[in-house]
N, C-alpha and C positions, 0 to 999 in steps of 0.2 A: 383132580383138579380137572381136570380139561374132560371130561367124563359128564361130569356133574355139568360146567357150559355147554356141552354139545346137546345134553336133554333141553336143558331150558332154550337154547337156539330152535331146536329143533320143533320145542310144543309153543313157538310165540308165533308163523301161521296160521295155527289153529285155530287162536284170542282173535283175532280179525276177522272169521266170518262172523260172526255172533254178533256185531253189529248189523249188518247183514242180514243177519238172523230173523234180526227183530218185526214184528207184529204191529202196524204202527194204524191196522183199525183198536188192535186190543190197549195200544200204547192211547188213545184218542183216548177210550174210559179211566184206564187209571190219568190221563192229563186235568181230567174231571174233577178229581182236587186237585193242582196247581190255576184253574183258569178262576174261581172269584179273586187271585191277589194278582196272576200273570195274565198279557192278554201277547196273543200269540201270531194273530192272524194283522194286525195291523203294528204300529210303532206307536202305541201309548203304556205309558207306566200308571199302573193304576198300585195297591199297595206293597206290587213290589213293580219291578223293571219290565218292560216291554221287551219277551221273550225274541221278537222281532233278532237277526240276524247273530244270534247265540252263536253258533259257532265259526272257528275259528275268530273273535271277537277278546278282548283284555275283560279282564272281572270287574264288576265296578266303574264303570266306562257309557255308562249310558248317559246320554244330557238331560239334565235336567230328574234326576234324580237322587234322587235325597242317600245311598250307602252313607255305609258305618264308615268308620276308621283300616276297619279292620277287611274289608275285602277291597278300599281303593288301593290297599295300599300291598294285597295276596302274591301280586308279582299273577297271577293264574291268568291264562288261558283259554276260557271251553270249546271244546275238542269230547268226543263219546269220553276218553275215558279220565277226565277232567270230571265232565257231566256225572261222569255213572259212581261218580267217589265224593260228593258232593251232593246226591241223590243219595243215596246211600244214609249221609247223616253227615247232612250240611256245617252243624257244630263242630264235630272233626276236619274238617277240612279246610275251613273254613274261621279260624277263633272266633269269636266277638262280632262275627257276625249276626245282620237283624234277621235273619228270617227263622220265621216263628212254625214251622215246619218239623218234626221230626227224622223226618226221612223215611222212605222208603226198601223193606226187611224183604220183600221178592225181587229177584233176582233177576228174573224173568219179567215182572213190570216196568223193572230198573230200564231192559236192555227196548222193551215193547214204547214205552212215552219217549223213549231218547230218538228209537227211526220214525216216533211221529212227529214231533220237535224237527230234526231231521226234512222230515214231507211237509209240515203244518207252513214251517218260518219261510215266508217269503225274505230275498239278501232283502238289505236294507237298501 
């Protein structure tokens, strides 16, 4: 058991640089699938809520956007890990949410689009 814990702890630092390794330019291309519903450059809701300032923001909290009860009550806070899980399978991450997008299956695309979101989304 102790050996397993040491292996797990040793692997954790290897996971963190993956977020830094994302390619924002490639992520911008991936985001083209998102921009019909989400604004990233200005605090304007569309079919989906604005993504301005999403990192560190509680899920379901953008003023003026009508969220599902599931999203409002999810208790989630958006960071790289939660965004990655959500982008992979939105319905599984927050069951009952209104997101129509089925998700991204390519891990590289997920890391790249998160890098783009972090770069392109100004703080509110």
